[in-house]
C-alpha positions, 0 to 999 in steps of 0.5 A: 131859094134854098136855106143856107146854114150859118154858124157863129164863129166868134162870141164877142158881143160887139156893140156895132160890128162892121166893116169885115174884109178878108186879107188873102195874104195873111188869111185873116179877117179884119173887122170893126166894132164902131161904137167900141172904137176897136179894130179886130183881126180874126184868125178863122183857123184858131178862132183867135181874135186880136183887138186894138183900141183906136180912140175914135169910131172907125167906119171901115178898114181896108188892107194896104198894098205895102202892108198894114191897114188904112181906115176911115174914122171920125176924123177922116182917112188914117193909117194905123201904126201897129207898133205905136198903136195909134192912128196917123192922119192922111186926109180929113175932107170933113174937118169942118163937119164935126157932127159927121163921121165916116162909115162904110167903104172899100177900095176900087180896082185901081186901089183908091179908097172910097168911103162915105160919111153920115151924121153921128146922131140923126143920120136918118133925117139929116142927109149931111153925108157924102161919098169920097175917094182917097187916091194913092197920093192922098188926094181926096175927091167928092163923088156923091153929096146929100148922103144919109148913111153911106154904106155898102160899096162894091165893083164888078170884076170888069170895073165898069159898074159900082154898086152903092147903098145909102141906107136912108134910100132903102135901095141899092144903086148902080153907077157907071164906073170909069176906072181910069179916072176914078169917076162915077156917072149915070146913077140908077136904082137896081133894087128897091127894098120892099117894106118889112125887109129891113134897111140895107147895110153892108154889101159884098159881091160874088164872082158871078156879079150877084150882090150879098146885102146885109139888112139892119133890123132884117135878120138876114143877108139877101143875095140880089141879082142887080140885073133882074132887081130881085132877091134870089137867095138869103141867109137867115140869122138869129139876130136882127141887126145884120150889118155887113158881110165879106167873102173869105177863106182860102177859096173865098167860099165862106161868107163872114157876117158881122152883127150888132147889139146897138139899137136892141132893147134889153128885152129883145136881147133876151130873145137874140143873145147872139147879137153882136157876134161874128158868123160864117156861112158857106153859101155855095158860091165864091167871092172875089179878092178885095182890092188893096189901097195903093197909097 
């Protein structure tokens, strides 16, 4: 496995950087600081980073086919009105669970917005979360229950397989995916994380179907072959808590990587002063265009 060089592209010191997604039309990277309750838009060409205060913790952000963005936040699915600078609620499937919040998610090939939940305080021991999808008519469906920390989710280019991470399981799972119906079946584990590698977090997929998984407390993004169930490459980072990654750039050959300062002691922060910054690597492969929300 050859070493892939990584560069810091934004000094931002995010508390909990997450949810990067490349907007191929605007040529910008959307990303979040969950604990900072902020939506970010990073312009790689200029290095400019714009921010908006959301007023509540966001878990993930996706682009919308008709323009703008939609998010999964503490109070469910919501669009963001950039003129008024406020969230507009679309659906809240867990209105009866104020102890939960939404975390990671993405859009499937048909434009449904999938995102899952987790307990705000004790997610590692309370599997109170679930995985949902929001369709174009803003109807919500539940697909997976008893989730600890709902995290990375991607689809193969033929739309027949969905990969998904519940961080608490320390595994990457696969489902058969019915793109027409928006349903999953036949869950199985394709990669079990070995002890000492960290906890699997956000995930991206390249154009050959390999997975790029970020590892919390793992100092790395690993390239995983889901067919063979093994690590075939890795990107080492100078920070422990690597949270998520997304392919971007004009050729989708750049991998943007978010990180976090949360959960790192003051003493350890002295050893990893770049924690919370935004990084970019060129891994020598290409990603795929992220689907946009159809609603």
